[in-house]
N, C-alpha and C positions, 0 to 999 in steps of 0.2 A: 950271605950265602943263602940261596934258597933251593930246597930239596923238598921233593924231586924237580924234574924237568917240566912237569906236566902240573906244579902246583898254580898255575893261573887257571887251568880249565877244573882243577878240583874244588878250587873256592869260588868261581866264578868270574874271575876278574877278564876273561876272555870276552865275555857277554858286555862287561864296562866299555871294554875296547870298540864293540860291534855299535854300544849306543852312543858313544861319542865320535865314531867316524861317518854316522850319518848327519852329524852337523858340520862337519869337515867339509868348507867349499872348494879348498884348493888341493893338489896332489901334495903341495910340500908340507902341509898341516898333517895331511894323513900318514906322511912320511916320519914327521916329529910325533907322532902319535903311536908308530909300529915300532920304535926303538926306545919307549918309554920303560922303564925298569925299575925297579926298588933300588933306592938310595939310601945310605946312611949318612950323609952330610946334612947336619942339622940346620946349616945355613943357605943350602939349597932348597931343602924341604920349605923349610919358611919361608923362602921369596916364592917358590913356585903356588904354595898354598895360599898366601897373601895376595898373589896375582888374581887367581882363580876367585878368589872373594871379593875381591874388587869390581873383576868383571861381572861376578853374581850382582852386585850392587848396582853398579852402571844398569845393566840390563832391567832389574827391577824398577830404581827409582829415576833414571834420568831419560831425557828425552835429547836426538839428535846424533845418537851414536851409530855410525853406519852398520847396519846389519847385512846388506846384500853389495854386489859389486867384487865380491873377491875370485880374483881368476887366476890362473896359470900363466905364468910369464917367466918364471924363471928359465927355462930351457929356451924360450927367445932370445933370453939377453945372453946367455950362454953361447948359443948360436954366433952372435954377433962378434966374438972375440976371435974370429977366423976374419983377416983380413978380406975385403972385397964383399962381405955379405952383407944384405941389408933387411929391412923389415918390410914385407908387403903392408898394403892400408889396413888389410884386417888387422893383421899383428900389431900394427901401431895403434890401432882402436882399442885392442885390450891392453897393452901398454898403458894408454892414458887413463883405461877405466882402473888399472891397478893403481895408479900415481892419485886419482882421484880419492880412491880409497884410504891411501895413506895420509893425504891433504884433510878428510873429513876428520881422521882419528884425531890427528894433530891439533884440527881447529877445533874440536870436543875438548880436549884437554887445555887447550889455553881458555875456553868458558868457563870451565869449571873451576872449584876450590882446589888446587893441587895438594893442600892438606888432607883431603879426603882420599886420596888415590896416589899415597907417596910411592909405591910399587911400580904401577903403571907409569906414573911419570918420571919416574926414573930408567925405566927400561925405554922410554920415547927419546931420552936425551941424545942428542946427535943425530937424530932422523931426520932429512930433509925430504920435501915431497916436491923437489927438482919443479919449481914453476916454469925455467926456462925451457924445459924438456917439455912441459904441458904446452907452451906457447908455442915450442918449434912444429909440435904435432899439429895443433889445431891451425897453424899458418898453412899447411899443407894437405889436411884431410878434412873433409867436411862433415857433419854430423851423420852424413849415411855412409861414409866409409868409402867416399869416392875421394880423387885428389883433385884439387881445387884447380880452377883456370888459371889463378894468379898465385901458383905455387912458385913459377919461375916465368918472365918475361918470355922466354921462347915457347914456353907450352901455352900460353895465352896466345900468342902468334899462331903458331900450329892449330889451335882448335877455333880460331876465326878462320883461317883457310878451310878447314874441314867443313865448317859450317857454310862457308860461302860457296864450295864447290857441291855440296848436297842440295843446297837450294838452288842452283844451276840446273844439279841433275833433276831435282823435282820438277822443274817448270818443263824440262826438254822431255822428259818422261811422260806428263802430261798431255803437254802437245803432241806426241808421236801415238797416245792412245786416242787423244780424242780423235785424231785424223784417221787412225784405223777403225776407229767406230764409226767414223762417217761413210769410210768406204765399205764398209761391212765386212772388213776382215776378222773384226772380234766383235762379239756382242754388246749391247748398251750397257749391260750390269757387269761386266768385267773389271775388275779391281788390280792396281797394280801389286805384286808381290815379291818377295824376298828369296832370292835364291843363291847360298853360298855367300850371303853379306852383301849380294849385288841385288838392284830393283831390276824385275824381268815383268813382262806380258804375257798372260796366258793364250795361246793360241790354238785352234784347233787342229787336227793333224793337216786337214787338207788345205788348210791356209798358212802353214808354217813358213813357207818359202817367199810369202808375201812379203814377209818384214825380215829386212836385213840385219843380222846380227849371229850371236854366238846362243846354242841350244844349251842350257844350264841342266835341265832336268825334263822329265815327262811324269805324266800321270800314270798309276797304277795300270790302267786299262789301255794306256796307249795313244788315248783320244786327243789329252791335251799336251801342249809343249811349252816349257818357261823360255822366251827369247829376251836376251839382252840386246836391245839395239843396237846397232855398230855406231850410232851417233855418240851414245853415252859411254862407251867402253874406255876411250881415251880417258876422261873424265874420273870413271871410277878407278882405273888404274893410279890416277893422280892421288885419287883419296887413299887408295890402300896404301899407297906410298907415304903419305900423310900421317896414317893410323901406326904406320911402322916408325916414322919420325916422332910421333907421341908417346909410344912406348920405349923407345931409347931416351927421351927427355922425362919420363917419369924414373926409369933406372938411375939416371944421372943424379935426379932430385932426390929418392932414396937413400942411394949410395952417399951421395954428401950429406946427408942428416944421420947415417949411420956412423959416418967417419968423425962426426963431432962428438956422436955419442959415446964412442969407443973408448976414449981417455975417463969418463965416468962411469962405467960397467961396475966396477968392485963398489961403490957408494949404491951405485942403483940395485945391484943384486942385495946389497947390506939392507936398503929400504923394503924390497919385496920380501926377504926372508924376515922381516920387523913386521910386515903386512901378515905373512903365513903364521906367524907365532902369534900374533893377536888372535887370528883365525884358530886357531889351536886352544887357546887359551878360551875363547869365547865358546868354543864347543864344548870344552870341559865345565864351564860355567853354565850353560843350558844343561846338561846332565845333571848338574847340582840342582837346579831347578825342578827337573823331573822328578829326583827323589828324594827331595827336600833337605838335601846334603847343606852342611856348614862348615865353618873354621873352626877345630875344636882349640883347647890349650895345647900347645906343643910346649914339652919339657924334652931336655937333651940327655936323657937317659931312659932305661928300661922301667915303664910304667904303664899301668892302665887303670884307669878312673872312668868309666863309661856309665852315663845316666842315657836311656832310651833309646839305645844304638838298634838298628834295624838292617835286616839284611834288603839290600837296595834291589836285587832283582827279584826277591822273593815278594818284595812289598809292592814290585811294579805288577806282577802277576795277579797279585792278590787284590790290587785297585781295579784291575780289569772287571773282576768277578763282584766287586761292590764289597771286598770285606778288608781288613785291615791287620797290620803285623802285630803280633805282641813284643812291644820293646825288650830289650836286654839291658840289664843293670848289672854291673861286674866290676871287682875291685882287687887288683894284683899289684903287689908292690915288694918291695925288697924283704920285708919280714914275710909276708904270705904270697908267695910267687907260684903255687902250684894250685891249680882247681880240679878235683874230680867230682864230675857230674854222675849221677845215676838216676834213675828214673824209667817208667813204662817206655816200651817201645811205642815209636810213632808220637812220642811225645815231646820233640824238639831239639832233644842231645846234639844231633849232628847239625842242625840248624845254627845252634850254639856256637859250634864249635867251627863250622864256614864261615860265621859271621865276624866272628874273632880275628880268622886269617885274610877274609876280602877286606874290611876295614882297615885292619892294619898296613897291607898291601898296598892299598889305595892312598893313604895317607902318604907313606913314603915313596909314593909314586908321583906324586903333586896333585892327588885329587882331593876334592872335598869328600867328607862322609855324612851318612844321616845318622846324628846322634845329635843330645843336647850341648848347647854352645859351652856348658860350664864344664864338659867331660873334659879330663884330661888325658893325652895320647904320649907316649914316650917312644924311641927308638931303637930298634932291634938289629942288632949285624947279621942274626940268621933267624930265618923262618922255614920250620921244617914240618911236616906233616903225613900223617900214616892214615889214610882214610880209603875205604872201598876195597875190591879185590884186585890185587896186582899178580896174581898168579899168572904163570908162562908155560906154556907147552914147549918153546924152543929151549928155554933154559931149566926146564924139569925143574920149576917151583909150584909146590901147593900155594894156597893163599896163607897158611900159617907159616909156612918158610919165608914167603916174600915178606910178612908183616916183621918176621925174626932178622931179616937181612937190614929192613927200614931201621931198627932198633940198633944193631951194629952201627949204621951211619951215624944215628943220634948220638951215641955214645962217644963216636969218635969228634964230632964236630960241635957240641953244645958248651954253651959259656955260661956265664950268669947275665949277659948279653942276648942270648938266645932265647927264641921262643918255639916250644914245640905243641903240635895238635895231633892228639891219637884219638882215634874213633874204635869203640867196641875193643877196648885194650885188654889184652889175655885171651882174647876168644879164637876158634879157630883151631882148639885142640882138646884133649881131655880137660876138663872144667879144674881138677885138684892140680895137674901139673901146670896146665895154663895160668891160674890163677898164683902159684906159687913164684912162677918167674915173673908175673908181671909186678908182683910185690917186691920182688928183688929189684927188678930193673927202675920200679918208683923209688925205690931208696937210693940208687943212683943219682936220679933226676935231682932228688932232695937235695943229696950230698954235694952235686955240681951246682945248685943254686939258679938252675935256669928256669925261665919261667913256662907255663904251660897250661893248658886246657885238655882233658883228658876225660873221655865218658868211658862208663863200664856199668856190668851187672854182678860183677865179682863183690860177693860179702867182704872177704877179707880185706879186699882193698877199701871198702868202707870203713871196716874198723881200723885200719891201718892210718888211714887219713885223719880219724878221729883222735888218735894218741900221738902222731907227730907234728912236729913244729916246724911251719913253712908250708905248710898243705892245708887247703880248707876244701870241706864237703861241699856239694851242692845240689840242690833236688830240683828234678822239672815237677812242677805242681799238678795235682790230678785230683777231678771232682769226684770224689768217693761217693756221693751222692747219685750222680747220671751216668758214674762209671766213663769219664771221659777226659783226655787230656787238658790243660789249660795253658800249654806252651810257653809256661812263665817261669824263670829261673829264681830258684831262693837260696841264697848262699849262706852257709853255716850248718846245715844237716843234711843228713845222706836220704836218697828218695828211694822207693820203694818200687819193685819191678810191676805190682799189682797184677801177677799172672793171674791168680786164681779169680780175682774178680772180673778181668776182661775175659776169661775162659768161661766163667758163669754166663756174664752178659752175651757171650757167643753162643751159648747154648749146650755145651758140653752136659753130659749127664752129670748128677751129683755122685751117684757112685764113682765116675771116674776120678772127680775131684777129691771123693773122701779118700780113697786109695791113694791119689798122690800126695796129699797131707800126711798120710802115713809113712811114705815113702820118704817123704823128705824131714819127717821128725818133727816133733813138736817144739823143738827150740827155734828151728827155722820159724814155723807156722808163728810162733809167738813174737819173734822179732819182726815179721811181716805186719801182726796185728798193732805192735806196738809203733811203727813206723806210721801205719794208718791213722791209729789214734792221734798221734802227734801231727799230723797232717790235719785231721777234723778239728782240732784243738786249736791248733795255727790257725786255721781259717775262722774258727769262733770268734778268738780273741782278736785278730786283726779286724774284723767287723765291728766289734766292741769298740777296739781303739778307734778306729774310725767315726763311729757315732760319737764318741766321746769329744773327740776332734771337732766335728761338727758342731756339737753343742758347746762346746768352749768358745769356737769361733761364734756363733750366734751372740754367746754371754759377753764377751768382748765388746761386741759390735753394739749391744744393748749400754752397758756400763760407757761405753765412749759418747754414745747418744745422750746417755743422761748427763755424763758430766759437761757434754756441749751444752747442753740444755741448763744446767745451772751457772756455768759462766756466763750464757746470754742473760739469763736473770740476775745475775750479780752487775754485771754492766749494765741492764736496764735500770734497776734499782740505783746505782750510782749516779747514774743519768739524772733520775728523777730527783734524789736527793740534792744533786750541784743545783737543779734547778729552784728547787724549795729553798736551798740557801740565798739564792740569788734573789727570788722574790722577797723572802723575809727580810735581807739586808734594805732593799729597795723599801719596804713598808717602813722597817726602824728608822731608815733616813728620812721619810717623810715624817713619821712621828715625830722625830728630833725636831724636826724645823717647824712643826707646828707648836710643839712646848716652847720650842726657843722665841716662837713669836708670841706665845701666850704670855712668858715671863717678861718679855720687852713691855707687852701691853701692861702688867701688871707694876713694872716699875714706872712706865710712863705714868700711870695712875696714882704713884705714889703708895702702894700698897705695902703692908707690913713686911720687913725683912725676913721675918722668921717663917712666916705663910710661905716665902718666895722658895727658902730653902728645903721646907719639906716638900713642896712640889717637885723640885728637883732630884730628891732623894727616891721620891715615888718613882718617878720616871726610868732612873737608873736600876733599881728592882725591876722593873717590869723589863728591862731591855735584856738584865742577867737571866731573867726566867726564861725568855724567846730563846736565846743561845743555848742555854741547858737543854731546853727539850730538843733543839736540833741536834746537840750532840749525843742524846739519849737515843735518837731515833738511828744514828748511825751505829750504834752499840747495839741496838736491837735488830737490826737488819744483819748484821754479822751473826748473831746468836742464832737468826732463823735460818742462815745460810748451813752453818755448823750443823744444825739439826737435820736439814735437808739431806745432806752429805751421810751423816749417819745414818739415817733412815734408807737412802740408797743402799749403803752398805750391808745393811741388815738384810735388804731386799733380793741385792745379790747373792748373799748367802744362802738365801732359800731357794732361788733360785737353781744355784749349783747342786744343791742336795736334792731337787727334784729331778735334776738332769742323770744324777748318778743311780738313783733307786727309781726307775721309770715305774709306772702303776700302768697294769694292764687295764683296759677300758672294754667294756663289752662293746661288740660291734653290731649295727642294727642289721637284721638278715635282707639280704636282697629282694627285690620284687621286680614283675615283670614292668619295663618301662624305664628302669635306673639306668642311668649313663655308666659304664665301668671301661677300665682297661686290663688289659693282661699284665699281670705283675711283671717288672723290668722292661716293657714296651712302651711303645707311644702312641699306638692305634687305639682310639676311642671308639666303643661300639653301644650298642643299647640291647638292654635282655628283652627278648622275647619270648624266652618260655623256660619257665624253672621244674626240673623233674628229679626230685632227690636232691644229691650232691652233684647234680650237673646242670647247667645252664646252656640255654642256647642262646648265642649273641652274633647280634647282625652288625658286621663290620663293613658298613656301605652297602654293596648288593653281594656280599660273601656274608655266609652263614656257618657258623662253627658250634661244636660242639664241647665244652672245658668245663673242668671243674670248679666249683663256685669257691673253694679255698684258694686258687690262683687268680682271683678276681680283686681289683682295688676298685673304690669308687672315684668317679671322676665328673668334675660339674658340667651343668648344660651349657656353658659359656666354651669349655674346653669342645664338647661335643660340637656345636655351632661352628667354631672354628674350623675342626677337622672336616666338615660336610663344605664349608667356602673354600677350603684348600683343594679338596677332589673337584670341586666346580672349577675351579681356577685351573688345575692339570687339564682336565676335559676340554677347556676352550683352548689351551696351548696347543694341544694333541689336533685340533680343529683348524688352528692357525697353521701347524706347520704341515698339514694335509692339504691346504690350500695353496702356499708357496710352493710345496712340491709339484703340485699340478701345474703351476705357472712359471717352474724353472725352465730355462731354455739351456740345454746342455752346449750349444755351438756359439763361437764368437769369433767376430772377425776383426783382425786387428790391422789389415791392409792400410798403408797410409797414415797410421799413428805414430806421433813420436815414442821413443823406449820407455820414458817413463808413464805414459798414459797407457800404452799397452802393457807395462808391467802391472798397473793398479787395475786394469780389467781383467788380468788371468787372476792377481789375488782375489778380487771379490769375487770371481766365478769359482774358484779353488775353495774356498772358505763357506760360498754359500752349498755348494756339493755335498761337504763334508757334513755339515748342518745337516741338510736333507737326506744325507744316506745315500748319494747318487754316484755311481763307481764310474760312468764311462762320459768323458769331456771332449770334444772336439775345438782343437784350436787353429784358425785359419791365419796364417801370418805371412803367407807369400815366401818366394825363394829369395829373389835378390841375390845378396851376398851372403846371406845366410847368418846377419848379425842379430838379428830380432829374434829369430829363431833360437840361435846360442844362448841370448839374454834370458830367454823364457825358460828354456831347458836347464841353465845355471839355478833360476829361482825353483824350478821343479824339485832339484836334487835337495833343497833344504826343507822340503816339505816332509813331516814323518811320513804322512798317509799316504803319500803317491809312491804305489805300488811299482808302475813302469809306465813309460812314455816312449812313442815309437813313430816313424814315418806313417801317414796313411798310404794305402796301397795306390802302386804307379797310377792305375786308371780312374782313382777317386782323388787325385790330388798331388800323390808323393811326396815328396818334401816340404812342399808348401804348406803341409796340415801336420800338426801334431796329434797325436792320440794318445789321452791319458788315461790309465785305470788308477782307481784310487783303491785302499784298502779300508774301505768301510763297510 
């Protein structure tokens, strides 16, 4: 259930429809868009969302997916259901174009990995591109939309006869004209003309009876008559009869083709509907790319766990102004299902409300939504909203009465699977009574376990939310230092209206503010002060927390780096020791061989046995000493590694203590010539003058006076880099100016193939958009209008094309398209 009927307009979904319709190339796709409505079927929502996500991935990552050629042919096919009807050549060209698109889509799916796009592949099962139909059309129609001579043997024979007769007439007319010129009946420069499809000779009024024949026309002044010589009249009549025969034969050819097509109409209509569905899903995917939308995690029960959610319409509006939307984080579940938002006026409460309504409506209508991919979105059976002024003179309803009627409808309809959205809850009447009724209604909503987002200024509702289970307070953040809203929602605490601070910033007299403080009482002022103090403390400790997190991250990076270095040192030591052991064993082996050789020599020389034994013992002792030293080296290395590790731990603890207790360092005073930047900004400038607490800083060619305390030092390298960037921007501006001066807004496409012509039109439109040129002129000729239609179909898909139309009749008419760009 959706309440009221204007829900889409209230949350902005009508604008999403408009954005999507701009990308729909076919009327059938637009019809599918217009019937889209909120669904509560989890399987349907999942399928639609996954389809759009797969198309979004294809548009971003894949090549070869057809973007153009989507044409309206469903009505043409429906016309064929009547026996005896047929498609004319231009309609057959459109049908072939549509089947080409279907074939291109199916070919694309055959080329890619089917596991990457399972929903798209499943939707395409059983769809055929009808190659036999395409072949049949190609056998009848050429690439210019004309019926081919060999479409049938009879047509070929007729056209050959026509060609022979025309050649015969041409020769006779040339002979008659030459004879008339020789006799002085007509001037030497006179040429054969065509009137009513027949060749004629222009003759002056004085000589019109000197050439026997039929007068078909005369000039506006009556001085020239156009005469068909009697010698060719019969031949022209024969040609005319042949043209009638040609037309009848073409009708026979087209009728025969239509009769063969008629049994396939249901399948053909299915293929065209498939193409329109792809066109519709592609349009939704393009909108998703425009608004940075993604597929969230879908769950089959009421639930909201959103991260970095953005209102898409507001995001597009601010993007044009070079600004960004502050994202919304919100968490509602079965335990905490109501959110009460308070805060200053113009602080973003209503934006939060409509963001929830729009994104929930979009996802349940099969659209991707702009939030983080880790966000979870549930399914609601009812969406109800109360926002804006619904007063009615016809029904004698005041603003508050209309709100109460909405609350009556809410109480009738809500359930644990509903979500309600109420703006300025309790307003519109006397505050005490309005607040009491609102608190009673809030209790009912809580008891019914409905989900909801509610905005208010009433303090009694904030207190109620603080003490009730299932409802949570939320506050729109406010910069109390600069007295401006931050448009950021913080859940868990109520917000202050900051009415006195805003009034003071606007400039109301202090006497008025003091009187107002006395009237509201110390208790209210104290509560507002406490809320402001909480906000200031919150901002302070959040800043501290962020700083600690950054420092801890840096500490972790340092520890990881040192651990990596220690491991590398250990591995290096191990390699050195292994190599040393190998070398030691080699030395021992050589020494062993040397001693064995010595012993052998001693034996051969009959030396004393005792001396030989002593020599061998001495050798064994030396061998044990070397191996012992090698083992001691391993132990020594391990001990050193442990010492390094302990030393690193002590150093890390010292760094952590220094992070937690930062010490203030005296900053060197600024001097003329120092490179600085404004705190919190990227622009780098140079101090040119210092006067007390103020400094004059040159940012390029712009000089500005700022407080010294708002400046941070910048390095010379940063300053030079900024200068280089400014020069690059200047050179780019010069280059764009040159390209604009050399740009030609006219293009002549006559004689080109369709793909070549479309490529030139794309290049022309892209260049004009980049150079901000709004008027273009495309000369494509009249012909059968096929090239014109293809060009205009493409122009419909370009967002910045404001309009296009025929040129004025005296300047070319339908053979020229005038394009207006919104740049």
